[in-house]
C-alpha positions in Angstrom: 0.0 0.0 0.0 1.5 3.4 -1.0 1.1 6.7 0.6 -0.8 9.5 -1.2 2.4 11.6 -0.9 5.1 10.8 -3.5 7.7 11.8 -0.9 6.6 9.3 1.7 8.1 5.8 1.2 6.2 2.6 1.4 5.3 1.6 4.9 7.6 -0.9 6.6 7.6 -2.2 10.2 10.5 0.1 11.1 10.2 3.4 13.1 12.3 6.3 11.7 13.3 8.8 14.4 14.4 12.3 13.6 15.5 15.2 15.9 13.3 18.3 16.0 15.1 21.7 16.1 13.0 24.5 17.6 12.0 27.0 14.9 13.0 24.6 12.0 10.0 22.6 11.0 11.6 21.6 7.7 15.0 20.3 8.9 16.4 18.1 6.2 17.1 14.5 6.9 18.3 11.5 4.8 16.2 8.3 4.2 17.3 5.5 1.9 19.7 7.9 0.2 17.1 10.6 -0.5 17.0 14.0 1.2 13.6 14.9 2.7 12.2 17.5 5.0 11.4 17.0 8.7 7.6 17.5 8.2 7.7 14.5 5.8 9.7 12.6 8.4 7.0 13.1 11.0 4.3 12.1 8.5 6.2 9.0 7.7 6.6 8.1 11.4 2.8 8.6 12.1 2.0 6.5 9.0 4.3 3.7 9.9 3.3 3.6 13.6 -0.3 3.3 12.6 0.5 0.4 10.4 2.3 -1.4 13.2 -0.5 -0.6 15.7 -3.1 -2.1 13.3 -1.0 -5.2 12.7 -0.5 -5.8 16.5 -4.2 -5.3 17.1 -5.1 -7.8 14.3 -2.6 -10.3 15.8 -4.1 -9.9 19.2 -7.6 -10.5 17.8 -6.3 -13.7 15.9 -4.7 -15.0 19.1 -7.8 -14.3 21.2 -10.2 -16.0 18.7 -7.7 -18.9 18.2 -7.6 -19.5 22.0 -11.4 -19.6 22.1 -11.8 -21.9 19.1 -9.0 -24.2 20.3 -10.8 -24.6 23.6 -14.2 -25.1 22.1 -13.3 -27.5 19.3 -9.8 -28.7 20.1 -6.5 -27.6 18.5 -6.5 -30.5 16.0 -10.0 -29.9 14.8 -9.7 -26.1 14.4 -8.4 -25.0 11.0 -7.1 -21.7 9.8 -10.3 -21.4 7.8 -12.3 -21.6 11.0 -10.2 -18.8 12.5 -10.5 -16.6 9.4 -14.2 -17.1 9.3 -14.7 -16.2 12.9 -12.7 -13.0 12.4 -14.5 -12.2 9.2 -11.6 -12.2 6.8 -10.3 -14.5 4.0 -7.9 -17.3 4.9 -5.3 -15.7 2.6 -5.4 -12.5 4.6 -4.9 -14.4 7.8 -1.5 -15.6 6.5 -0.4 -11.9 6.3 -0.4 -11.9 10.1 0.3 -15.4 11.2 2.1 -18.3 9.6 0.2 -21.2 11.0 -2.2 -22.3 13.8 0.8 -23.8 15.5 2.3 -20.3 15.8 -0.8 -19.2 17.5 -0.7 -22.2 19.9 3.0 -21.5 20.8 2.3 -17.9 21.5 -0.7 -18.6 23.7 1.0 -21.4 25.8 4.2 -19.4 26.2 2.2 -16.4 27.3 0.4 -18.5 29.8 3.5 -20.1 31.1 5.2 -16.7 31.5 2.2 -15.4 33.5 2.9 -18.1 36.1 6.7 -17.7 36.0 6.4 -13.9 36.5 3.9 -14.4 39.3 6.1 -17.1 41.0 9.2 -14.9 40.8 7.4 -12.0 42.4 6.0 -14.1 45.2 9.2 -16.1 45.7 11.4 -13.0 46.0 9.1 -11.3 48.6 9.8 -11.2 52.3 6.7 -13.1 53.2 6.7 -16.2 55.3 6.5 -19.4 53.2 2.9 -20.1 54.3 1.9 -16.7 53.1 3.7 -17.3 49.8 1.6 -20.5 49.4 -1.5 -18.4 50.0 -0.4 -15.9 47.3 0.3 -18.7 44.9 -3.2 -20.1 45.4 -4.5 -16.5 44.8 -2.4 -16.4 41.6 -4.0 -19.5 40.2 -7.5 -18.2 41.0 -6.8 -14.8 39.4 -5.4 -16.4 36.2 -8.2 -18.9 36.0 -10.8 -16.2 36.3 -9.1 -13.7 33.9 -7.8 -16.2 31.3 -10.1 -19.2 31.5 -9.5 -20.3 27.8 -5.8 -20.0 28.2 -5.8 -22.1 31.3 -7.7 -24.8 29.5 -5.2 -24.8 26.6 -2.3 -25.1 29.1 -3.9 -28.2 30.6 -4.9 -30.0 27.4 -3.3 -28.7 24.2 0.3 -28.4 25.2 0.8 -31.9 23.9 0.6 -30.5 20.3 3.7 -28.3 20.8 6.7 -29.3 18.7 10.3 -29.0 19.7 12.1 -26.8 20.6 9.0 -25.0 22.0 7.7 -28.2 23.6 11.0 -28.6 25.6 11.0 -24.9 26.5 7.4 -25.1 27.8 8.1 -28.3 29.8 11.2 -26.6 31.3 9.1 -23.6 32.4 6.4 -25.9 34.0 9.0 -28.0 35.8 10.7 -24.9 37.1 7.4 -23.6 38.4 6.6 -26.9 40.2 10.1 -27.0 41.7 9.7 -23.5 43.1 6.3 -24.5 44.5 7.8 -27.6 46.1 10.6 -25.6 47.7 8.2 -23.1 49.2 6.1 -25.9 50.6 9.2 -27.5 52.1 10.2 -24.2 53.6 6.8 -23.8 55.2 7.3 -27.1 56.9 10.7 -26.1 58.1 9.4 -22.9 59.4 6.8 -24.8 61.5 3.7 -23.5 59.7 2.8 -26.8 58.0 2.8 -30.3 59.3 5.7 -32.7 58.4 3.9 -34.6 55.6 4.9 -36.2 52.3 5.9 -33.3 50.1 5.1 -34.9 46.8 1.6 -36.0 47.9 0.9 -32.4 49.3 2.2 -30.9 46.1 0.2 -33.2 43.9 -3.0 -32.5 45.8 -2.6 -28.7 45.8 -1.5 -28.4 42.1 -4.0 -30.8 40.8 -6.8 -28.8 42.3 -5.4 -25.5 41.1 -4.7 -26.7 37.6 -8.3 -27.9 37.1 -9.9 -25.0 38.9 -10.7 -23.2 35.5 -13.1 -26.0 34.5 -15.0 -25.7 37.9 -15.1 -22.0 37.6 -16.8 -22.2 34.2 -19.9 -23.4 36.0 -19.6 -21.0 38.9 -18.4 -17.8 37.3 -21.0 -15.8 39.2 -19.0 -16.3 42.4 -16.7 -13.6 43.7 -13.0 -14.3 43.0 -11.9 -13.1 46.4 -14.3 -15.4 48.2 -13.1 -18.2 45.9 -9.5 -17.5 46.9 -10.3 -17.4 50.6 -12.2 -20.8 50.4 -9.5 -22.5 48.4 -6.8 -21.4 50.8 -8.9 -22.8 53.6 -9.5 -26.1 51.8 -6.0 -26.6 50.5 -4.0 -25.4 53.5 -6.4 -25.7 56.4 -5.9 -29.4 56.8 -2.1 -29.3 56.8 -1.5 -26.1 58.9 0.1 -26.6 62.3 
């Protein structure tokens, strides 16, 4: 697509920066070997930025709709045609923004994994007692399940369709998260806030409930998330507190 101005080059996903000198609105600058004025530079920047913004917006829409369709119909069953139809564009236009449905799946699962990794890092590095960190982790799962229900479902079911190296990266993130969760659980025992019980059984019981919470929430979405968090903390930690 070309600009209406012959002096403005074809839009590319690159931002061009120029320095503004007070009192000189037409400061010359060089672009691709051609000398232009600053007013044209600013026009080019606005034009290119708008193009990038629209492309990002379209990609976000594709990813959101892909997430919803993957959950409803399964990753294997959902086609690029299905995604394009849901958006209201032709399949050929979809490939201008995304290479394949696998690219959508990779983005979604890595996005979900990083939400947990970031949350874990913030909680782990805090000065809270370990039992309080466990409470915050339960709250993290509730929050993400409520705000990103489709994404949580994909993380439980569709990760098996990842291909290497993304599959290995995703598995490493998940194992790292579980290892951190385990360490905090052990620390809570050592600090005397949790009974001395089998760590693996406790970890399995807590994480299994939290990982499947999104499916239960689907049928109880009218409940207050803060109340849900409070009750889950009581159910999952109440029986093992000292």
